[in-house]
N, C-alpha and C positions, 0 to 999 in steps of 0.2 A: 404378424400371422393373421390377424383379423382382416387386414387389407388384402393379403394374398388369397384368403378364402373368398373374399367378396369378388376379386378379379376372376377367380376360377369359376365361381358361380355365374358371373355375368358372361363369361366366355361360353359356358355350357348353355346358358339360355339363348345366346346368340346363335350357336349351332343348332339347337332345336328349332328355332324360329326359321332358320334358313332351310333346314331339313324338311319342315312341314309346309312351308310356302310354296305356292304354285309359281310357275314361270310368269314373268310380267308381260311376255308377249302373247296375250291371249286374243283369240279371234272373238270379236265382239258383234260383228255385224252379219246379218243374213246374206248369203250369196245369191245373186240374181239368177233366175232360170233364163238361160240364153240358148241352150240346145239340148238334145237328147243324148242318151249314152251311145247310141249307134252313130252319132255324127263324128266324122273325123276331127273336128275341132275340139270335141270333148276329149277325145283321146290324146290329142296334142297337149291340151291343158293338164291332163293327168300325168303325162310323161314330164312336162316342165316343172310343174309345181311339186310333184312328188319325187322327182329325181330320176329313177331308172326308166329307161325307155320300155315301151311295150313290144315284146318279141314274139314273133310268129313261130309256128313249127313245134309246139310243145304237145306232150300227151299227159293229161292229168286224169288220174283215177281216184274216184271218191271211195272212202273206206268208212263203214259205219260201225261204231262200237268196238269194243276191245277184241271180240272174236275175229274180226276182220283186220283191225289196225295192227295189233302187236305181232301176229304171225308175219305180216308183210314187212314190218320194220326189222324183226329179228332176221328174216330171210335175206334182206338187203346187207344187214351187218355181217352175217356169216358168209356172204358172197364177196365181201370186200377184198380187193387185191392190192390196194396201194394206200388209201386214206380213209378215215372215218372221222367226221366232225359232228359233235353232238351237243346241243344246248337245250336245256330245259329249265323250267321253273320248279315243278314238282318232281321229286324223286324220293320215294318212301321205301322202307323195308317191306318185304313181302315176296310172294312168289314171282311177280312179274319183275320186281326190282332185282331179284337174284338171277332171273334169266337174262336180263339185260347185262349185268355185271359179268356173268359168265361168257356171254357171246363177245362182249368187247374185249375181255381179257384173252379169250381164245385167239382172236384176230390179232391182238397185240404181240402175243407169243409167236404168231406165225410171221411176224415181221411187218405187219401193217402199221402205219403211223395213226395212232388214235388220240385225238383231243377230245376232251369232255369238260364242258363248262356248265356248272350247276349253281343255281342261285342259292345264296347262303341261307336266306329265310325259307325258301321253298323246299329245301333238302334237309330241314331240321329233323325230319323223322327218318332219316337215312342212317343206318348203323354204320359205324366205323369199319366193320368187318368187310362191307362191300368195297369201300374206298381202299382199304388196305389190299384186298385181292386184286383190284384193278391196277393199283400203282406197282405192285409186285410183279405184275405181268407186263408192265411197260407202258400202261396207259397214262397218259399225262392228264390228271384231273386237277381242276381249279374251281374254287368257290368265288362267286361274283359278289363283290362288295361285302366282305365279311366284316364283322364287328371289330373295329380297332379304334383306338382313341383319336387317331389322326384321320379317320374316315367317317366321323359321325355325320358330316353334311351330305354324305352320299347314302347314308343308311336307308333312306326312304326311296331311293332309286334302285329298283329291282329289275333283273332281267326276266321277263315274262315270255320271252321268245321260246318258241318250240320248233327247233330246226335239227334235222338229221340229213346229213349230206355224205354220200358214199361214192368214193373214187371220183368226185366232182362230176358225176353222171346221174346219179339218182337222188332225189330230194324227198323229204317229207315235211309237212307243216300242217297245223290245225290246232285242235283245242286239247288233245289228250296229254295227260301227265303219266309218269311212270309210278303207278301205285295200283294196287289190287282193286280199288274202287272203279277203275276203268275197264276191268275184265269183263267177260260175259257179253250179253246182247241186251242190256238195260232191262232185264227181265224182272227186276224187283228193286226196292230202295237201296239195297247194298251194292247194286251195279249201275253205274252212271250211264246216261245217254250222251254220246259225243260223236264227233265226226273228224276225220283226219284225211289227208290227201297226199298220194304219191305222185311225184312229178319227174318227168324226163324231158330233155330238150334244152334249148338255149337258156331258158330262164333259170336253170338249176345254178348257173354261174352267179345269179344275183342272190340266191339263197346262200351260196358259199360266201359271197362278199358280206352278207349280213352277219354270219357267224364270225368271220374274221374280224369284223368291226369291233366286237366285244373281246375276242381273244387278243387282239393287238393292244386294247386298253388294259387288260389284265397282266399281259406278259411283255409287251414291248417287243413282240417278235412278229415277223411278217412271213408266214408260210405262203409260198407260191410255187409256180412251176406247173408243168403238165400234170403232176399227180393231184393238184388242186384245181387247176383250170384247164382241163383238156379241151381241144376243139370239139364243139357240140354241133352236130348236124341236126337239121330238122327231123322230128320223128313222129309228129302228129299234126293235128288241125287247130290246136288251141293257141290263141294269142294270149299272152300273160305278162305280168310285171310283178316283181316283188319289191315292195317298199318296206323301209325300216324307219322306225321313230324312236327318239330318246331325248330326254332333257338336255343332254350335253350338246346336242346339235342346234340347240336354241330354236327349234321349230316344232310345230304340232302336226307332223304329217298324218298321223292316224286320225286325228280330229278333222283335219282338212279333207282327207279323203273321203270320210263319211259325209261331210257337208257338201262336197263337190258332186258326189254321186246322188245324194238326195235332191240337190238343186237341179239336177239334169233329168230326174224321173219325170215321165209323161204318162205312164200307164199304172205302174205298180211298184211298191216297195215292200219287200218281205225281210224283217229282221228278226233273226233267231239268235238270241244272246243270253248268256248265263247271268250277266250282271248289267241290266239295262237301267242307267240312271243318267239320262240325257241332261245336259246343262240347258240353260235358257235359250242359248243360240240354237242348240240342236232341236229343242222343242218348237221354236219358231220356224225352223227350216222345215220340220215335218208337218207343221200346221199349214204353212204356205203351200206345200205339196198337196195336201188334202183339199185346200181351197181352190186349187186349179184342176181338181177332178182326179187326182191320183189315189188309188186304193192303197192304204197302208195297213199292214198286218204285222203284228208284233208278237212274238212267241218267247216266253220267259218261264223260269222255274215257278213251280207252285209251292206247296207246303214243304216239299223235300228240297232243301237248299242248305249249303254248307255255311252260309253267312247270312242269318236272319236279318241283321241290320241292313244289309244291301237290299233285300226284298222290301223292307219297310221304307227305305229311303226312295226306292223306285216308285212304289205306290203312292207316295206322297204327291207326285206330279202327274198322275195319270188323268186327273180331272179335265184339264184343258185339251189333252189329246182326244179323250173320249168324246168330249164336246164337239170337237171338230170333225169327228167321224172315223178315228182311228179304231181299229179292231185290235184288242189286247187279249191274249190267250195265255193261260197258265198250264204248263205240262204237268200231268197228274201222276204217272206211275213211279218216277224216281227223279233224282237230281238231273236237271237239263243243262248241259255244259257246252253245247254247240256255239260256235261263233260264225255265223254265216249271214250275209246280206246279199239279196238278189234284187236287182233293179231292171225293171221292164223286160223281165225273162231274157236278159242279155248279158248283164254284168253281174258276176258273182264274186264277192270278196270273202276270202276265208283266212284263217290264221289264228294268232293268239290275242288279238285285240278285242277287248270288251268295250261295251258302249257306256263308258264311265270316264270320270275325271282321272282315275288312276292310270288307265291305259292311255288317255289322251295327253297327260302332262307328266306323269311321275315314273311310269315304267318304260323300259326298253321293249318295244313290240315289233313284230313283223307280220305283215299280211300279203297274201297272194291274190291278185286281181286277175280274173279269167274273163275274157271278152269272147263269148261264143254262145250262140242261141241254143244249140243242141245240149250243150253241157248245162246251161242255165235251166232248160226245161226239165232235165233230170233232177236238178236241185229243187225246182218247184215241186216236183212229184214227191220228193222225200219230205219237203216242208209240209205239204198236205197230209202226208201220212202222220207226221208228228202232231198236226192240228187235230186229227181225229182222236188223239189220245189226250187232248187238252180241254180245258174249260174256258169258255169265252167270258170275260168280265164285262158286264153291261154298265153303262153310265149310272142308271138308277141304283144298281147294286153297290157300285162304288160310293155313291152319294149316301147310302143308307148304312154305311159301316159304322160301328160303335164309336163313340167319342174317344174311348180309351185307345182304340187303334189309331185314331187321328193324332192324338198326342205323341204316341210313340213314333208315328211316321214323321211328325214334325221334329222331334228330337233327333231322330235317325238322320233327317235331312241336313242337320247341322254338320254332320260328318261327311257329307257328300264329296267334298273335295279330297278326302282321303280314301274313298271307297272305289 
């Protein structure tokens, strides 16, 4: 019996180690600056290294905060004729959670094929009544990597993707979760600041493929045909690509995308991110950009943040960035949950990916890259608006913080690989 217990404990320890260990295939070296984001060679590199090609002819609409985001998503769902595929990390009980459950259920009862994939961890605040309602209506709901004894090695791999695809023609992605915190217009600390994006055109097929990537993993089923992949004609002027990243693929697409974009910057890098905890390679890449004259502006949450340890781990490494000339700003009114990067007022990357190790190595993520100067200029305008509601952190101020903060930040930094 003692031997059996020892074997079981050893097996459990092994699973936990595997679960918490990062991929061995880590990017360790800074990527050289060879060209700018407008150079055709950069776009060829992004297409080859990240997988999906850059497709012209898309129309992408930015949506700011819940008052714009949720009505657009619900309208698309209620207008569905054939299929709805929905994948999200956060889905909690509340008024907006109820509204989505009712809309998805109504369409399923009308004969629309509705597939919903919820992260097991992210949906822990979702009451069973919503799941029961949707399933009774015919919605096929699945939880991603639920806790099972045989699944412990996957427990730390969550789907953080935020994808909604309707009839294979309309897509949504961005930072928003399904919870009442995202409602409103970021008017107070109980209503978060976030952005989401409505997509039409050929790139919607890539959003659909990203959803089906995880659905196939969970169900072993391959939905296809014109209901899921209709012919998509050009509808706009935006060139775009949707790339996905996951540990199972053995690659670090999210990390590589950020590094490639930063390495190509010639004028400016604007990073708006809820969890900015760059690893040493990312910091070196940003510092190299600063040294060649690129302006780097970073916008992160201030005192209102849902994970204090993430803010502390982030602040631990600001010194070398501030010394090199980076501008770091903390958003003041409420939790800042946007995930947007703008390079040289031409490339805009939006989606679920945070600038941290969890997104780079542990989570399943999806980001939409838009290559369009007019679209980028509008995102710069929104970024500047957010800066006006933020507080800039100066190097002297960061250096003068109390020793107690330094200790907490150092200890938080030890957890950076899991944040």
